Each structure stands twice: as structure tokens, then as C-alpha cells.
N, CA and C of each residue as an Amber inpcrd file, in Angstrom:
protein
   228
 -34.7670000  47.7810000 -25.5320000 -33.7700000  46.8070000 -25.1580000
 -34.1980000  45.4430000 -25.7040000 -33.2460000  44.7600000 -26.3430000
 -33.5650000  43.4570000 -26.9380000 -33.3130000  42.3480000 -25.9320000
 -34.1910000  41.3890000 -25.9730000 -34.0190000  40.2220000 -25.1100000
 -32.9450000  39.3280000 -25.7070000 -32.1770000  38.7250000 -24.8290000
 -31.1480000  37.7920000 -25.2940000 -31.8260000  36.4700000 -25.6100000
 -31.6140000  36.0500000 -26.8140000 -32.2450000  34.7990000 -27.2310000
 -31.3350000  33.6190000 -26.9050000 -31.9360000  32.5080000 -26.5040000
 -31.1150000  31.3220000 -26.2200000 -30.4970000  30.8100000 -27.5160000
 -29.3630000  30.1570000 -27.3850000 -28.7370000  29.6350000 -28.5950000
 -29.6300000  28.5770000 -29.2490000 -29.4840000  28.4820000 -30.5320000
 -30.2810000  27.4860000 -31.2460000 -29.8480000  26.0890000 -30.8090000
 -30.8070000  25.1650000 -30.8040000 -30.4460000  23.7870000 -30.4520000
 -29.3560000  23.2720000 -31.4000000 -28.3850000  22.6350000 -30.8140000
 -27.2930000  22.0950000 -31.6040000 -26.8840000  20.7640000 -30.9750000
 -27.3220000  19.6480000 -31.5510000 -27.0490000  18.3330000 -30.9520000
 -25.5550000  18.0510000 -30.7650000 -24.7180000  18.4760000 -31.6830000
 -23.2720000  18.2170000 -31.5670000 -22.6910000  18.9650000 -30.3680000
 -23.0650000  20.2500000 -30.2200000 -22.5890000  21.0350000 -29.0780000
 -23.0840000  20.4230000 -27.7770000 -24.3590000  20.0170000 -27.7370000
 -24.9190000  19.4140000 -26.5290000 -24.1990000  18.1110000 -26.1790000
 -23.8920000  17.3110000 -27.2050000 -23.1850000  16.0500000 -26.9760000
 -21.7850000  16.3100000 -26.4230000 -21.1000000  17.2890000 -26.9960000
 -19.7590000  17.6280000 -26.5210000 -19.7930000  18.1770000 -25.0970000
 -20.8070000  18.9590000 -24.7810000 -20.9560000  19.4810000 -23.4190000
 -21.1690000  18.3460000 -22.4290000 -21.9640000  17.3570000 -22.8070000
 -22.1840000  16.1880000 -21.9410000 -20.8930000  15.3950000 -21.7640000
 -20.1390000  15.2360000 -22.8390000 -18.8670000  14.5090000 -22.7460000
 -17.9160000  15.2250000 -21.7960000 -17.8660000  16.5480000 -21.8930000
 -16.9940000  17.3230000 -21.0060000 -17.4170000  17.1360000 -19.5510000
 -18.7170000  17.2060000 -19.2790000 -19.2120000  17.0180000 -17.9120000
 -18.8620000  15.6270000 -17.3980000 -18.9950000  14.6300000 -18.2520000
 -18.6550000  13.2550000 -17.8730000 -17.1540000  13.1440000 -17.5690000
 -16.3220000  13.7300000 -18.4140000 -14.8720000  13.6900000 -18.2080000
 -14.4690000  14.4030000 -16.9150000 -15.1030000  15.5390000 -16.6370000
 -14.7960000  16.2630000 -15.3980000 -15.1490000  15.4170000 -14.1790000
 -16.2770000  14.7130000 -14.2540000 -16.6800000  13.8390000 -13.1490000
 -15.6680000  12.7090000 -12.9680000 -15.2120000  12.1250000 -14.0750000
 -14.2050000  11.0580000 -14.0120000 -12.9090000  11.5640000 -13.3820000
 -12.5040000  12.7680000 -13.7550000 -11.2720000  13.3470000 -13.2050000
 -11.4170000  13.5380000 -11.6940000 -12.5660000  14.0290000 -11.2480000
 -12.7870000  14.2100000  -9.8010000 -12.7460000  12.8780000  -9.0720000
 -13.4410000  11.8640000  -9.6310000 -13.4480000  10.5470000  -8.9890000
 -12.0480000   9.9460000  -8.9520000 -11.3090000  10.0760000 -10.0350000
  -9.9430000   9.5450000 -10.0860000  -9.0650000  10.2370000  -9.0460000
  -9.2360000  11.5440000  -8.8760000  -8.4720000  12.2740000  -7.8620000
  -8.7880000  11.7830000  -6.4590000 -10.0640000  11.5280000  -6.1980000
 -10.4660000  11.0110000  -4.8850000  -9.8550000   9.6290000  -4.6500000
  -9.9070000   8.7730000  -5.6660000  -9.3240000   7.4330000  -5.5410000
  -7.8120000   7.5170000  -5.3420000  -7.1700000   8.4280000  -6.0580000
  -5.7250000   8.5980000  -5.9480000  -5.3350000   9.0170000  -4.5310000
  -6.0580000   9.9940000  -3.9830000  -5.7670000  10.4410000  -2.6180000
  -6.0320000   9.3300000  -1.6140000  -7.1040000   8.5840000  -1.8120000
  -7.4300000   7.4780000  -0.9180000  -6.3540000   6.3930000  -0.9840000
  -5.9050000   6.0910000  -2.1920000  -4.8570000   5.0720000  -2.3570000
  -3.5600000   5.5340000  -1.7020000  -3.2490000   6.8100000  -1.7960000
  -2.0430000   7.3330000  -1.1520000  -2.1130000   7.1830000   0.3550000
  -3.2680000   7.4670000   0.9290000  -3.4420000   7.3100000   2.3790000
  -3.3430000   5.8440000   2.7690000  -3.9390000   4.9630000   1.9680000
  -3.8750000   3.5290000   2.2550000  -2.4320000   3.0320000   2.1620000
  -1.7000000   3.4940000   1.1560000  -0.3070000   3.0830000   1.0070000
   0.5150000   3.5640000   2.2010000   0.3010000   4.7890000   2.6370000
   1.0180000   5.3280000   3.7930000   0.7660000   4.4680000   5.0290000
  -0.5020000   4.0940000   5.2570000  -0.8430000   3.2480000   6.4030000
  -0.2260000   1.8630000   6.2610000  -0.2450000   1.3070000   5.0460000
   0.3160000  -0.0260000   4.8210000   1.8250000  -0.0440000   5.0610000
   2.5070000   1.0000000   4.6200000   3.9560000   1.0880000   4.8490000
   4.2420000   1.1510000   6.3470000   3.4600000   1.9200000   7.0610000
   3.6280000   1.9990000   8.5170000   3.4010000   0.6560000   9.1860000
   2.3640000  -0.0640000   8.7610000   2.0800000  -1.3840000   9.3400000
   3.2050000  -2.3620000   9.0160000   3.7260000  -2.3060000   7.8000000
   4.8280000  -3.1840000   7.4040000   6.0680000  -2.9010000   8.2440000
   6.4050000  -1.6330000   8.4080000   7.5780000  -1.2770000   9.2130000
   7.4160000  -1.7140000  10.6660000   6.2180000  -1.5290000  11.2080000
   5.9470000  -1.9470000  12.5840000   6.0950000  -3.4590000  12.7240000
   5.5350000  -4.2160000  11.7720000   5.6170000  -5.6800000  11.8320000
   7.0650000  -6.1490000  11.7130000   7.8330000  -5.5410000  10.8210000
   9.2430000  -5.9210000  10.6730000  10.0220000  -5.6310000  11.9510000
   9.7350000  -4.4890000  12.5650000  10.4300000  -4.1420000  13.8110000
  10.0460000  -5.0990000  14.9240000   8.7700000  -5.4710000  14.9940000
   8.3330000  -6.4220000  16.0230000   9.0150000  -7.7710000  15.8340000
   9.1570000  -8.2220000  14.5730000   9.8460000  -9.4810000  14.3070000
  11.3140000  -9.3750000  14.7120000  11.9690000  -8.2720000  14.3630000
  13.3730000  -8.0840000  14.7380000  13.5270000  -8.0810000  16.2580000
  12.6150000  -7.4040000  16.9550000  12.6530000  -7.3850000  18.4200000
  12.4470000  -8.7850000  18.9830000  11.5000000  -9.5330000  18.4130000
  11.2230000 -10.8860000  18.8830000  12.4390000 -11.7760000  18.6540000
  13.0510000 -11.6690000  17.4710000  14.2210000 -12.4890000  17.1750000
  15.3840000 -12.1550000  18.0990000  15.5380000 -10.8820000  18.4500000
  16.6010000 -10.4850000  19.3760000  16.3330000 -11.0480000  20.7670000
  15.0690000 -11.1010000  21.1720000  14.7190000 -11.6100000  22.4980000
  14.6670000 -13.1380000  22.5410000  14.5350000 -13.7760000  21.3820000
  14.4230000 -15.2320000  21.3020000  15.4110000 -15.7730000  20.2640000
  16.6950000 -15.7590000  20.5950000  17.6710000 -16.2100000  19.6120000
  17.4550000 -17.6800000  19.2590000  17.8080000 -18.0260000  18.0280000
  17.6570000 -19.3930000  17.5290000  18.7420000 -20.2750000  18.1460000
  18.3500000 -21.3190000  18.9220000  19.3680000 -22.1730000  19.5460000
  20.2080000 -22.9040000  18.4930000  19.6500000 -23.2390000  17.3590000
  20.4100000 -23.8860000  16.3040000  21.4950000 -22.9620000  15.7790000
  21.1550000 -21.7090000  15.6480000  22.1250000 -20.7300000  15.1670000
  23.3130000 -20.6240000  16.1060000  23.0850000 -20.6310000  17.4050000
  24.1770000 -20.5030000  18.3550000  25.0450000 -21.7590000  18.3630000
  24.4270000 -22.9420000  18.1410000  25.2110000 -24.1780000  18.0660000
  26.1270000 -24.1550000  16.8410000  25.6010000 -23.7220000  15.7330000
  26.4050000 -23.6640000  14.5110000  27.5380000 -22.6510000  14.6460000
  27.2580000 -21.5270000  15.2970000  28.3040000 -20.5330000  15.4980000
  29.4020000 -21.1110000  16.3860000  29.0290000 -21.8760000  17.4050000
  29.9930000 -22.4910000  18.2950000  30.8460000 -23.5130000  17.5690000
  30.2450000 -24.2870000  16.6550000  30.9880000 -25.3000000  15.9200000
  31.9510000 -24.6830000  14.9160000  31.6220000 -23.5620000  14.3790000
  32.4740000 -22.9560000  13.3370000  33.7700000 -22.4120000  13.9530000
  33.8050000 -22.2140000  15.2480000  35.0190000 -21.6800000  15.8860000
  35.9370000 -22.8080000  16.3320000  35.5550000 -24.0460000  16.1060000
  36.3610000 -25.2000000  16.5680000  37.4560000 -25.5110000  15.5890000
């Protein structure tokens, strides 16, 4: 039975293998950042909607007295 010999050293193949490993690592990191950004965006949208609703609720509970005066004058 013959022993399997390792491939001969080949600097170009080794360089390409390193580039592939580097690219795969970049793809994984980019995917992690993408998922993290999606979660952050989801949370930010929720916070924005909550803040807008709180402002609308506050404005409904605290009507602008100037606005009511102007509305009263426009009916005269």
C-alpha cells in the first residue's frame, strides 16, 4: 500500500487559500453586523412609534390654548 504524499508546496495555491479564508471570515462578520443592525433598527422603530404616540397622547390631553382661540375667531 502506498502512502499518500502531501501536495507539493505551491505559493499561489496557498495564497488563494488564505484569501478564501479571509473572505469567508469577512462574510461571517458582515452577516453578524447585518443581523445586529436589523435588531437595532427594529428597536429604534419601536421607540420612535412609542415616542410619537406619547406626544400625540400628551397633545390630546394638553390642547394648545392658542389653537382654540384661533379656531374660535375663524367662526366669527
